[in-house]
N, C-alpha and C positions, 0 to 999 in steps of 0.2 A: 346733134352730131356727137358720136362717141369719139373721144380723143385718146389715142392710144400712144403710150410711150414705150419704145423698144430701146433698151440700153445694151450697148455692145460690151461683151466680155473681152477683157484683155487677156488673150490666151497665153498659157505658160510656154516658155521656150526650154523648160527642164522637164524631166519626167515626174511631175508632181501636180496633182489635180486639186490639192487643197485650196490654192488661190481662187479656183472657180468657185468653190463652195463659199469662200469668204465674200466673194464679189456678189453672189446672189443674195446673201444675207445683208450686205451693205445697201444693196438696191432695194431690198423689200419694202422699205418705207414709201418708195416712189413707184415701183413697178414690180411685177412678177414675170414680165415679158422680156427675155433677153435674146440677144443675137450672137450666135456662135460663129466666129470668123473661120476662115479656111486659109491658112498660111498667109496672113496679110503681110504686105510688103515683100512678098516672095521670099521671106525668111522661114526656114524649117521651124515648125512649132508642133505642140501636141495636136493630134487629129481633131478636126471639128466635131467628128462623130462621138469621139470620147468626151469632149467638152459638152456636147449636147446631152450625153447620157448622164453625166455628173450633174448638170443643171437641172435636168428632169428629176433626178433623184432628190435634189435639194428643193423641189416644189415649184420650179420655174416653168413657165411656158417657154418654148424655144422656136425661133426661127433660125435655121441652119444655112449658112453660106456654102454654096458649091461653085467653085470657079472652073472655068473651061481650061485655064492654063495647064493644070496638073492632070487632066483626065482623057481617057479615050471612052468610047461607048461602053464597054464592060465595066470600067471603073465607075462611071456615073450610075449605072444600073445598081451595082454593088452597094454604092453609098445611099442611093435612094431607098433601097430595100432595107438597109440598116436603120436609116432614119425612120421609116414607117414602122419597122418592128419596135422601136423605141416609143412610138406614140407621137413623133414629131410630124406635123402635117403642114408646116409652113417652111418654105425654102426661098432663098434669095439667090438668083443665078447671076454670076459675075463673069467677066473676062478674066480677071485677075491681073495684078501687077506684072509686068514683063520680067522674066527671070534674067539673070545675068548672061546665061548661055541660052541664045535663041533656039539651039537645037533641042533644048528640054521643053519647048513649047508644045502643049497637047494639041491633038487634031481637031478638037471640038470648038464650036463657037456658041454663043449664048442662044442664038436662034435655033440651032440644032438641039441644044440641051433642053430648051423649052418643049420642043416637039417630043423629044424622047421622054421627058417627064410626064407629059399628057398621056402618051401611049402606055407607059408603064402603069400609071394610075388607073387607066381605063381597064387594063389587063387584069389587075387585081381588085378592081372594083372598090377603090379606096378614095377618099377625099385627100387631095393634095393641092394646097394653095401656093402658087408660084409668083414671086415677085421679080421684076427686073429693074435695072437702073436707068434712068434717063438723064441726059445731060441738059442743062438749063440754056445752054448757048446755041442750041440747034433744034430743028423740028423733030418731033417724036416720031420715030419709025413706025410704019404701019403694023409691022409684025409684033411690036411691042404692045399693041393694043389687045393682044390675044392673051396677055398675062392676067393675073388676078389682082395685081397691085403694082403701083409705080413707086420707086424710092428715088429721091432727089439727092444730090450731093449736098454737103454742108454749105450753109449760107448764113450771113448775118443781116440779110435784107428781106423783110416780109414783102416789100413791093416787088423784088425780083421773083419771088415765088408766085405772087399774084399774077405778074405779067406772063410766066411761063404757063400757068393754068389756063388763062384766057386764051393764049395762042394754041395750046395743045387740044383744047376742047375735049378733054377726056373725062368719062364718067367713072373710070375706075377709082378705087381708093388710092390716095396719094400720101406718101409719107415724106416729110422734109428732113434732111440732115441737119443736125445742130452738133457742133463740136466744141469741147472745152479745151481752149489753148492753156497748156501748162507752163509755158515760158516763152520769152521773146523770140528764141530760136525756132521753137515749134510753131508759134504763131505765124512767123514770117514765111516759114517753109510751107505751111498749109495755104497761106494766101497766094504764094507763087505757083503751087502746083495745081490749084482748083480754078478753073476759068471763072472769071467775074466775082470771085470772093474777095469782098473788101472788109477788112477789120474795122470795128468800131474805132473812131478816132482816139488816139492815145493809148489804145489797149497794149501794143507791143512794148512801149515804154514803161507802162505801169507794172507789166510783168517782171521787170527786172528785179523788182524788190519784193514783190508780193503775189503769190499764186491766186489769190481770191478774185482779183478782177476778171480773170478768165472764167471762173465759175459764175460769177455775177452776170457777165455778158451772155454766157450760154443760157442761164435761167431766164433772162429777159427776153431772149429770142424765142424760147419755148412759149413763154406766156403770151408774147406778142402774136405768134402763130396761131395759138389757141383762140385769142380774142378775135383775130381777123376771120377765122372760120374758113380759111382757104385750103387746109389739109385736114386729113383724117387722123394724123398722128405725127410723131417724130421719131427719128432714129438718133439717139443721143450717144455721142462718143465721148465718154468722160475719162476713160482709162484710169490713171492713177488718182483722179479726183472724183471717183465714182461716189464714194461714201459722203464726201463733202457736198457734192451736188445734189445727191438724194435727200439729205437732210435740209438743205436750203429750199429745194423746189417743192417737195412733197406737200408741205402745208399750204403752199400758194396754189396748187392744183386741186386741193381737196374741195 
């Protein structure tokens, strides 16, 4: 089984794309496959299309996130055409974190986006691989089985991923989320916001004095998932610890 690591880019919140190039270079020992987010946490950031373009120029394969929150049908088609023109053939469709002002919420849902993406790819006779996210605490919706890949939220439990896969009985490629906690506050925030995510015992306390335990925990989770053979790859969220994580993990995955 091929085991693919997709590393998420920390998108700039300033009009400067040099950080994207640096991150692609930092991640190169581990992977050339990156995820270009789309206004994560509902904060204005550099366009994911621009991030995808720069990452492509830097030699990376790109999966681009498109969220339903910020788009209508015309905007979705515009961005899909832009990504296809850049040579990006993989997209991840998300609902998107809710904005502070609900009136800004877009009219699309992920199911509608999936249908529109399929129709556009057929119209232009191009390959477009579409991923969707599945929660591990509830059954997989029937319509999500029409995607090309399933992405799971971050977890530190291989057993939880195994249980989900057994219940879902899905033959699609599955990518598990793995996050690198960068400090105690971030670790506790992630644990409280993601259902059923349990931090390794003592990790939050260990992060008070040293960032390395978060890197170590994430690396061990990636290795355990690969050894268990229950997923086809991981979505690694290492943010400011990307270079450190890549250096530590790459030799062990070789």
